[in-house]
N, C-alpha and C positions, 0 to 999 in steps of 0.2 A: 601611351605605348612606349616601352623602354627600348633605347638603342642597344643593339647587341654588343656594341663596343664597350658597354659599361658593366661593371660587376654588380652584384646584388647591393653592395654598399652604395653604389651610385644610382640605383633605381630611382626614377623620378618621384618626388613627393608632390602632394596636391598644390602647395604654395609655389613650388618651382614650376609646375605645369601651368599654373595661372600666368606666371611671368612669361614663359615661353609662348603660350598662346597669344598673349597680349602683343608681344613684339612681332610675332608672325602676322597677326591680323593688321597691325598698324603698317608694317612694311608693305603689305599688299595694296594699301590705299594711299600711301604717302610717297613723296619723292625721297631719294636718298638724303637730300639736305634736311628735310623735315625729320626723317627717322634718326639721323645722327644727332640733331638738336634734341630730340626726345630722349635718346640714349644718354646724352649729357645730363639732362634734367633728372633722369632716373638714377644714374649711378655715380655721379661725381660728388654728391653730397653738398651741393650749393643751395638747394632749396628742397622743400617737400614736394614730392611729385603730385601732379594735379589729379591723377586717376587714383582715388582713395583706396579702393580694394587692392589694387596692385601695389601701392605704397605700403599698405599694412602687411600684405603678404611678404614683401621684401623685408620689412621690419621683423616679422616673425622668423624669417630665415636666418638673418644675421644676429638675432638676439638669442638664438638657441645654440648650445654647444655643438650639436651635430651639424647645424646649419653653417656655423662658422668654419667647421672642418671641411664642409662640402663646398664652400663658397667659390673656391678657385675653379671647380668643375662647373658650377652654376653660371658664373660670369663667362667662362670660356664657351659654354654652350650657347649663351645669349649672343655672343659675338658671332659664332658660326651660323646661327640662324640667319643673320644678315649677310655674312660673307658668302654663304652657299647660294643665297638668292641672287646677289649681285654678280657673283662669279660666272653665272650662266648667261649673263647679258653683257657683252663686250662694252656697250655704251655706259654701263653703270659700274664698271670695274674700278674706275677712279675713286669710288667711294670707300673701297676696302682700306687703302692706306690712311684715308681720312679718319675712318672709324678707329683703326688700331692706334693711330697717332693720338687720338683723344684719350686713350687709356692712361697715358703717362703724363697728361697735363695736370698742372697744379690747379686745384679748385680755387675759385675766388671767394673772398669774404669769410666770415665765421660760419661754422655749421649751424643751421637753424634749429636742429633737434638732435636728440641722442642717436636716432637712427642715422641721420646724416653724418654725425661724428664717426660712428662705427663704419659706415660705408667708406669714408675717406681712408681710415686706417686699413681696412681690408683691401681696398684697391691698391694701396701702397704695397701690401704684401703680395698681391697678385702679380704685380709687375716684376717681382723677383723670381717667379716660377718658370719652369720649363714650358708650361702651357703658353705663357705670354711670349716667351722667346720664339716659340714655334709660330705664333701669330705674327710677330714682328718680322720674322724672316719671310713669311708668306706675303706680307705687305710689299716687300721689295719686288715681287713679280708684277705688281700692278701700279707702280709709281707713275704718275702722269708724266709722259715723255715731253710734254710741252713746257715743263718746268725743270730743265736740267740743273743738277746740283753738282758743282765740281767736286765737293767733298765726297758726295755719294759715289761718284764715278771712280774715286781712287780707293775706296774701302772694299776689302775682299767680300764682305757680306752682300754687297750689292751686285755681285756677279752670280748669285745663286740661280738666276733664271737660265744661265747657260748650261747647267749641269743637272739634267732630269734625273740621273741616277742618285742624286742626293735628296730628292723631294720627299720620299717616304721617311727618311731619317731626320730631316730638318723641319718638316712641317707637321709631322704626326707625333703624338705621345701615346703612352699606354692607354690613356683614357679617351682617345679619339673615337668618335662614333663610326658606325658602318658607313653612313652617308659621307662623312668627312674623308674616310679612306677611299671611297669610290671616286670622290671629286679629285683627290690628289692623284689617284691612279690614272684617271682620265687626262689630267694635266700633264702627267709624266709621259703618257703615250703620245699625246699631241706634240709636245716639245721634242721628243725623240724622233718622231716621224719628220718633223720640220728640219731637224739637224741632218738626218739621213738624206733628205731631199736636197738640201743646200750643199752638202758634201759631195753628193753624186754629181750635181750640176757643175760644181767647181772643178772636180777632178776630171770630168769628161771634157770640159773646156781645155784644161791644161794638157790633155792627151790628144786633142784634136790637131789636125795639120794646119799650117799657116793660112791656107785658102779658106778653111772652115772658120778660123778665128776672125777673118775679115767680115764675115756675115753674121756671126753669132754675137749676142750681147755678152759683155764681160761680167761673169758672176763675181760676187764678193766672197772673199775668203771667210768661211763661216766660223773660224776659230780666232783666238787671240795670239796664235803663233804667227811668225813671219811666213811668207810664202815658201821660203826655202825649208824652214823647219817643218812646215806642214807636209810638203812633198816628201821629205826624208822620213817623217813618222809614218805616213801612209805606206811608203815602200817597205819600211821595217815591219809593220804589222801584217803586211800581205805578201812580202817577198821571202826568198829562201835565205834565212839568216841563222838558222839553228842547225849546224852541221850539214848544210845543203838541203834542209827541209824548211818549209814554212812552219809557223807555230801550229797551224791546224794539222799538218801532216805529222809533225813531231809528236803531238799529243795523241793522235790516232795510233801511231806505232807503239807508244808507251802503253796505252790502254789495251792494245792487242796482247801485250806480253804480261799484263797484270794478272790475269787469271792463272797464268803458269807459275806465278810466284809461290814458292814452297810454303811460305809463312808470312805473317805480317812483318816480321823482322826483315825478311828478304825484300818485301815491298818497299820498306823504308830505305833500304840500301839502293834499290833501283830508283826511287824517287830522288834520292840525293844525287845520283849520277845524272838524271834527267834535268834537274834544276841547275846543278853546278856547271853543266856544259854551257850555260848561257853567261857564266861569270868570267870576265877577263882573268886569265890564269895568273897574271902578275898581282892583281888585286886579291883574287881568291886565296892565293897561297899565303898572303900576309896574315890573315886571321879569319876572314869571313867564312871560307869553306869549312874550317874547323868548327866554327860556331854553328853553322847550319847543320853539320853532321851531328854535333852534340844535341842540338835542339830536336832533331829527328829521333835520335837514340833515346832521349828522355821522354818522348811522347808515348803515352799509353804502354809502357814497357811490360806490364802484366799480360798484355795480349800478344807478345812477341811470337809465341808458338802457335797462335790461332791462325785460321785461314783468313784471307783478306775478305772484308765485307764492305758494302757501300758506306756503312756508318763509320767504320775505321778509316776509310779513305777520306771522308768528309772531316772527321775529327783531326786527322793529320794535316790536311790542307789548311784548316782553320788555325792550327798551332803555328804553321809556317807563316801564315799571314800576320799573326800576332808578332812574330819575330821580325818580319821584314817591314811591316807598316807601323802598326801601333796596336797595343793590346786592347785598349778601350778607354772610355771617358774617365774611368777611375784611375787609370795609369796611362796618361797621354804622352809618355816618353816615346820619342821617335828618332833617337840618335842613329840607329841602324839605317833608317830610310835616308836621313840627311847624308850619312857617310856614303851610302850606295849612289845616290844621285850625283853627289859632288865628284865621285871618282869614276863612275861608269857612264854618267849622262842619264837624263830623265827618260828618254824613249826606251833604251834597253832595260831599265829598271821596271818600267810599266810592262814591257814585254815579258819580264820574269813573272810578274803578277798574272798576266794573261795566260802564261803556261799553266799556272796553278788552277785557274778557273776553267781552262779547257779540259783539265784532268777531272775536275769535279765541279760541274756547273751549279751544284747546290750551294757552293760557297761564294757565288757572285754577290749575293746580298751581304755576306759578311765583309767582302772587300769594299762594297759601297758604304757600309756602316762605318768602317774604319776611316775612310776618307771624309765621311760626315763628321767624325770626331775631330779630325785635323781642321776641317773647314770651320767648325764651331770654335775650336781653340784659337784660330787666327782671324776670326770674323771681323774684329774691329781694327785689324792692322791695315795700314795703307797698302794698296796693291804693289807699289814698287818694293816694299819691304819683304814681300813673300812671293816674288816672281817664280821661285822654284816650285811652290805649291800651285800657283796658277798654271804653270806649264805642265805639272803633273796631272792636274784636273783636266786640262785640255787633251793631253795624251790619252788619258783613260777614256774620255769621251770618244776619241777616235777609235781606240782599241775595241770598245764595246760596239760601236756602230759598224765597223768593218767586219766584225766576227759574229755579232748577234743581232745586227740591225735588219733593215729591210732587205729584200732580195736584191735590189739594185745595188746597194752599197756593198753587200757581200760579193757581188759579181766583180767589184773593183779588184778583188784579189785573184780573179781568174786570169 
């Protein structure tokens, strides 16, 4: 049966299915240690695999032109057959980083056959792909906490577990199957609910009176921000900071007047006023406001005389996010974001992004994707070198939780 996440080109062939069925059957009857050892014997090209029909099927796959083109998807799916199985069982999740770590290991000895030689070469190619990078990032969610690694603790990529809104964009690729997408979606929901709960507990404790604090357990700060910065960020995302309104109130007022806009051009003028009101006037007058205005004027100008529609609003908000955050992986320049955060502070800049998402909730995923681009760009950097990005990621986590999270966390703004 073909996964709906695959195109026709990636529909399963008989030899591939034999491989998948074999791994599935063995994983059901073996411990993770035995399955990982089996995976090594099958794919690292150190020996000829003992199950002859499976070894021959693998040989036919990598010996054909089409099979070699498809190999990255085949090995990726083999990995996910095991990952998905272990992921559902907390006691077995330690095996996930063990398996994925195996993929980049150098095989020992000389290859015993042409098939083994090809396997080595193709595995080297696989670890250069986005599929492998997605697996590698996923492994960071399941690292054995009993074996702390100081180097891991300082690298940005090892903080991925903290940011559920990055999961879809960092753990999935265009070729991810329906089952993989469901697993990641469930992980995201679980992590988001946990953060909502921990944030509510922390802020409730902070707002309780001294007598209550004496009898309540002290909850841990759920963020990497200092207690002071966390309290300030929560106050900013929930308080009256935008011309005497909260961000929620300000967006509702703006959306109320949007249908009255005479044309798309008028809407862009109104959007400029709505966004620029959050920019410190001294900074805005230097150059930013002019660039923001120009960006809006150059957005879909052939529609200027048209009526405002949902698709025009979404397209405009995406264009502004391109300008403020980053355009995409193909153009990861983010000088505007760096300039904004260094001049205005990280929390107000994330508040500006929140204003955009509150106007058009369809672009929340676009904002998440742009931060995933930045996360991937800086993934190997030591955490102290990218504190501005860590604080931005933490602030965005707070903004999402307080405005779109559980009912309890949204009540914190009441």
